Each structure stands twice: as C-alpha cells, then as structure tokens.
N, C-alpha and C positions, 0 to 999 in steps of 0.2 A: 758308664763303662769306660774305664781309662787305665792307663799304666800297664802293669803286668797282665791284668785280666784280658785287655784288648789284644795285647801282644800274643798271648797264648792262643786266642781264637784265630788271629791272622796267620800265625805260624802254622797252626794246625791245618788250615785250608791249603796254604801253599805247599806244605809238606805232603799232604794226601794226594794232591793233583800231580806234583812232580814225581812222586814215588810210583804212581800208577802209570805215568808216561814211560818211565824207565822199565817197568815190568813189561810193558808192551813193546819193548825193544825200540824205544824212541819213535814210536808211531803214534799218530793221533788217537785219542780216546774219546769216549762219550761221557760227559758229566751229567749226573742226575742228582737233583736236590729239590725235594718236594715234588711238585708237578712239572718242573722245568727240566728239559733235556737240552744240553748244548753239545753239539757234535764238533769234531775236529780240534779238540783241545790239545795243545802241545806244551803249555807252560803256564805257571802262575808265579807271580812275584809281588812283593810288597810295593806299594806306591811310595815314592820318596819325595814328592813335592810338597808344597805348602800352599795355603791360600795367600793371595797377594797382601792380605792384611797381616800375615804372619801366623795366623791361627792354624790349627790342625786341619788338613784337607778333608773333603768329603770322601774321596777315594781311599780305600784301605788296601785293597788287593786288585791287581790287574791280571785278567785271564787272557792268554793269547790263543786265538782260534785260527786255524788254517783252513782255507777253502781254495783249492787249486793252488795257484801261486801267490794268492793274497793272504796276508796275515792281518787279522783284525784284533784290536785290543778292547776288551770289555772291562770297564771300570766298575768295581763292586764296593759297596759300603757294607761293612759287617756290623751286625747288632746282636745283642742278647735277646733272650726270649721274653724276659719280664719287663714290660713297659719300656720298650726301646726308646732312647733319646735320639731323635732324628735330626739330621741337618745341623751338624756341630758348627763351632766357630763363634757362638754367642752373637752379640749384637752386631759386631763387625761383619761376620759371615752372612747374617740375615740381610744386612744392608746391601751386600753385594748381589744378593738374589733379587730382592724387591726393594729398591731404594725408598726409604721413608717408612716402611711398614712397621718395623720394630719400634721406632720412635713414636709412631701413632699409637701403638699398643701401650707403651709406657705412659703416654699422656692420658689415654682413656682409663687405664688402670688407676692412675693417680687420682683422677677426678672422682672415681667411685670409692676408692679406699680412703680418701681424704674426708669423705662424709661419714665413714664408718669408724675410723680410728683416731686416737690421740697420739701425739708424739711419744715415742717410747713403747708403744704397743707392739706385740708380735704380729707380723704380717701373715694373714692366712694364705693358703695356696690360691694363686690367682692365674686364671687362664683366659685366653681369647681365641675364638674360633677363626680359622683362616679360610678365605673363600677359595673356590675351585681353581681359579686361574692362578692365584698366588701360591697355592700349595703345590701345584705342579712345578712351578719355578723353584720353589724352596727344596722340594724332595730331589729333583733331578740335578739342580745346581748348574754351574757354568764353569768355564775354564779358570776364571779368577778365583773361584772357590775350591780349586783342586778337583774339579769334575769336568764335564757332567758325568753322572753315574748312569750306567746301563741297568744294573741290578742292585737290589738289596739282598743280602744274605742274612737271614734271621735263624739263629740256632743256638745250641749250647756252647759254652765257652770251651769245653773239651770236645774238640772236633774228632769224629771217627769216620773212617771211610771204608767201604766194603768194595773191593775190586773183583769183578768177574772176568777172569782172563780169557774165558771162552767167548764172551760177547764184547770184550774190551770196554766194559762199562764200570765207572766208578760212582758209587752212591754215597753221598754224604748225609750226615744226620741232621741237616738243617734244610731250610727252604730258600731257594733262589727265586726272587720275585722281580719281574721287570719294574724298574723304578716308576715309570709312568702309570703302570697298572696299580701299583701300591697307592700312588697319589689319588687315583680316580676312585678307588674302592675303600678308602679310609677317610674319616673325618680327622682333620689335624688341627692342633691347637698350639698356641704359644703358652709356655708355662714360665712364670716368673718365680724364682726361688732365691733364698739367701745363699750367699757363699759360705757364711759361717752361722752357726746356731745362735750366737748371741747378737746378731744384727737385728735391729728394730726399726720401726717406722720413723722416718725423718722427713716431715713435709717441706723442710727448707733445703734438702740436698738436691742439687741439680748439676747437670753436665755443663760444659762451657757454652753449649748452644741453648741452654735453658731447658733441656729435657729433664723431667723429674727422674731422680735416681730411686726414689721411694724408700730404699734402705739407707740407713746411716752406717757409719764405720763400725766395724767389729771392735769392741773394747779389748779383746784378747789378742787379735791378730792384725788389726788395722785395715782389713779388707773393706773397701767401700763399694757401694752399689750392689745390685743383685746379679743374677745370671738368668738369661733367657735361653730356653731350649724349646725344641719342637717335639711334641708327643702325640700319640693317638688315643690316649686315655685321660678321662677327667673324673676325679672322685666326686661323689655326691655332695661332699661338704665344701667343694671349691667355690670361690668367687669367680663368676664368669662375666667377662666384659665384651662389648662390641669392639670390632676393629674397623 
C-alpha cells in the first residue's frame, strides 16, 4: 500500500477524528475501532518525520489523548485489510530494528535458492519466519525508525466514521490493535520479492559488504536487488528458510 491509496486512508482517519471532536464542541471524544476503545481523544494528525535512513516512517497518524492536564501522543501505523505489509522501510529499516537480521535472512535465502535455481531463473516467493523477540522489535519499532508505534490500524482504504453525539463516541470501520498485542498473536515472516517483474536470479550479485542481492538488474528499468517486507501470511507454494 503506497502513494495515493495510503494517503486516502491516513486522511480519512484524521478527518473522521477531527470532525467528531469539532462536533463535540471541541471536547474529548471516545474512539472505537474494532475491540479497542480510546477515551479522551482530542486530535489526530499525520506524522511528518522520516526514518533516520531516509525511508518512510513506521508512524502514519498520531492521535492526541488528554487525561487531566496531560496530553499523550499515540503513534499509529495504518494498513490495508489484504495481507498487510508490516514494518516498512525495507532492508535499512529492518536493520534499525534488529541489526543484522535482514542480512542473515538474505544469506540463508541465497544458500537455499542457489541449490534450486540457475542464473536467469525466476525467483519464487521466499519467506523467513521471525522469532518472538525480534518480531516484537520489528512491529513496535523505535525512534530511529519513525516510531515506536502504539497501535496498528487495519481497515479499508476508504475510512468511514459513525459519530454518536449522545455518547460522544466515534466508531471507525477498521480495527485499532495494540502493536505489542499484534506481534504476540501473529506469526510474522520476512518476504523477499522483486522490485520489477523482469528481475531474475543472479548468484553473482552482491552488496558492498558481500551480502547476496539474489536478484539481478531489471533489463527494463535498471532496478537492482529485491525488496524485503514483513508480512503475517505465507502462501503454500512459498520457499521457507530459517533465520
């Protein structure tokens, strides 16, 4: 999920929360999304920072919550409903979460694929299961990654909100899930995929530190290497490697 699609979902959440707050005469509201209730909500805004690597940040939307005189900011990462790609930022972002883990995945994936493929072959979907400790660090993130995040919001790209002015409750059509809970209740995997359809297996392609790239350059666009994302779903036809 990227570009205009992500922008639509982020804008929808921000707009729904701020509109409900105004309807309540600028008094705190209660936000309901799935099984989660957040009381004292006074504002939502898009996150404007970046990862220190320059990549897109983990946080998409910040929700401001007032309790007495204290205002707390809740960082939220927004995802679509279909096989959400978690923990963005690619290799550089993952290295900020758990130094060395993405490179280990690439080396182990290469070792397995090199026994299966010849140069120029199409690379099959390749996944690696993440252990419990590391997946918590990856999902929650840290400040260097534009996090940490408090919640994941998973829902449709077209956000709708139903505001009950008698109860001061805004109900969104997605689910707000504590990030730590999501990590504990889902198996998470690295997924290696091509950046371009015409990229093929290149056993000689390596980074400057000798980490295998696995993919060669795209003949049509020149993109080199692949892309690593984090997902919670693995197809039955996938190649699964140890990390």
